C-alpha positions, 0 to 999 in steps of 0.5 A, a space after each residue: 695917707 696922702 704924701 705931698 711934695 713941695 716944688 719951688 717956683 723961681 718965678 714968684 718964689 712960691 712953693 706948690 704942694 702936689 699930692 703923690 696920690 694925684 692920679 695922672 691917667 696914663 701909665 705909658 708916658 715915658 718920654 714926656 717932660 714933667 711939664 707935660 704932666 703938669 700941663 695936663 693936670 692943670 688942663 684937667 682941673 687936678 691942680 690950679 697952677 703950672 709950677 713948671 713954667 720956664 723950668 726945663 726938667 724931664 722925668 724917665 720914671 714910668 707912672 704906675 697909674 692904672 688905665 683910664 676908666 671909661 665906659 664901653 659902648 654897651 655900657 654907654 648905651 645903657 646909661 644914655 637910655 636910662 637918663 635920656 627921658 629923665 627930668 632930673 637936672 643932674 641927668 641933664 648934666 650927665 647927658 651933656 657931658 656924654 655928648 660934649 666931653 666937657 669937664 664938670 666945671 664947664 658943664 656946671 658953668 653953662 647958661 641957657 644962652 650957651 646953647 645955640 639951637 639954631 646951629 646945634 652948638 654949645 659955647 664953653 667960655 667959662 667954668 663954675 668953681 663950686 668952692 668959691 661959688 663964682 664963675 672963673 675963666 677956663 683953664 687955658 685959651 684952648 678950653 674956650 671953644 664951640 662944641 658941635 652937638 648932635 641934632 637929636 641931643 639939641 632937639 631934646 635939650 630944647 624942652 629942658 627947664 633952664 635956670 635963670 642964672 645957670 643952665 643946670 640949676 638945683 633948688 638952691 639956685 646953684 648947679 648940683 655939686 660934683 659930688 651930687 652928680 657923681 652919686 646920681 651917675 653911680 646909681 645909674 651905673 650900679 642899676 645897669 651893672 656897669 663899670 663905676 666911673 666918675 663924672 670926669 670919666 664921661 669925658 674919657 668915655 667921650 674921647 675914647 668912643 670917638 677915637 674908636 670910631 676913627 675920628 681924627 685925634 686933632 679933632 678930638 683934641 679940639 672938642 676936649 679943649 686940650 692945650 696941646 694935641 700931645 696931651 691927647 696923644 699921651 692920655 689915650 695912648 692905650 687906645 691908639 696902640 690898639 688902633 695901630 695894630 688893626 691899622 698895621 694889618 690893614 696897611 700890610 693887606 693893602 701893600 700885599 696887593 701891589 
């Protein structure tokens, strides 16, 4: 059973319920304030409102959460090869998430006009809220972004069939639900005997892959649409720590030649 805690917001005299079981994906966040956790939760669609705004409070309690789930390079390659020629709408959404790092609500909210095949970009400026069956603004100002996409991906996407309202439209005229896309993703991963992740895990896979290839974290932050680079730093600490070890060895090797 999930346990909930109520937090008061003096700004509007409301109380917000937060589930204890809500997973904030980094067990190493020790020195970040509570508001940093909440900003991340809002940014990643875990909760809808930042109830810590204008409140200064800090937590020294270490999170017990497990490491983020993301696919390794070989698993990512298998998944890409499995879906790249698929005509299924959900497969197109999965492939788009792999190459863009976008959230489910952002991918579901895309329209045909958001695909710029001349400049090889995708514009993210809205999100689809399945519960309300309505478009809503993105979580933060920084979530509005233009994402550069690989030319090969965009060339393939040109041949996709797009819906009249949504880029990715099922037979009911709406985007496939998050649950439906997750089921499709799970089928592919099980077939390839890969680690099971959710659609949101594709976002972590995207970021982890780029960081492992020495792409600057500031640029990864922009692609993800995080409000603050510190969010990206805190979420992917585990990868950066591994990278730091190799960078230390490289630095000492270079210094030894002086």
